[in-house]
matplotlib code that plots the C-alpha trace (Angstrom):
import matplotlib.pyplot as plt

x = [29.3, 31.9, 31.7, 34.6, 35.9, 38.2, 39.8, 41.3, 43.1, 43.1, 44.2, 42.3, 44.7, 43.6, 44.1, 45.1, 45.9, 44.7, 41.4, 39.0, 36.7, 33.3, 32.3, 36.2, 35.8, 31.9, 32.6, 35.7, 33.2, 30.6, 33.3, 34.3, 30.6, 29.8, 32.1, 30.7, 32.8, 31.4, 33.3, 34.7, 36.4, 38.1, 41.2, 42.7, 45.4, 46.4, 44.8, 48.2, 48.0, 46.0, 42.8, 42.6, 39.6, 39.3, 36.9, 35.6, 33.4, 32.5, 34.4]
y = [-4.7, -7.8, -8.7, -8.1, -10.0, -9.7, -12.7, -13.3, -16.4, -16.7, -20.2, -21.6, -23.3, -26.8, -26.9, -29.8, -33.1, -31.3, -31.5, -28.4, -27.1, -26.6, -23.6, -22.0, -22.5, -21.1, -18.2, -17.1, -18.0, -15.6, -13.0, -12.9, -13.2, -9.6, -8.3, -9.0, -12.3, -15.6, -18.5, -20.5, -23.1, -24.7, -27.4, -29.0, -30.7, -32.8, -33.1, -31.3, -28.3, -25.4, -25.3, -22.6, -21.0, -18.5, -16.1, -13.7, -10.7, -8.4, -5.1]
z = [-48.9, -47.9, -43.7, -42.3, -39.2, -36.3, -34.5, -30.7, -29.8, -26.0, -24.2, -21.5, -18.7, -17.2, -13.4, -11.2, -12.8, -16.5, -16.2, -17.4, -14.8, -17.0, -14.9, -15.6, -19.5, -19.3, -17.0, -20.0, -22.8, -20.9, -20.7, -24.3, -25.7, -23.6, -25.5, -28.5, -29.4, -31.1, -30.5, -33.9, -32.5, -29.2, -29.5, -26.9, -28.4, -24.6, -21.8, -20.2, -22.5, -22.2, -24.6, -27.5, -27.6, -31.2, -31.6, -34.1, -34.2, -37.3, -37.1]

ax = plt.figure().add_subplot(projection="3d")
ax.plot(x, y, z, "-o")
ax.set_aspect("equal")
plt.show()
């Protein structure tokens, strides 16, 4: 049987001065994990733009 996946992409916005607070990132990752999502990739293209978090879960 072939495994099937659902994907979700969310933005995590930086705080003041473009800094990401570790506790904010951890809170979002924990929130998604409780819903069954697994982090696949986290992309930060520049300090002032949001981080893009890509999650997957089996369907």
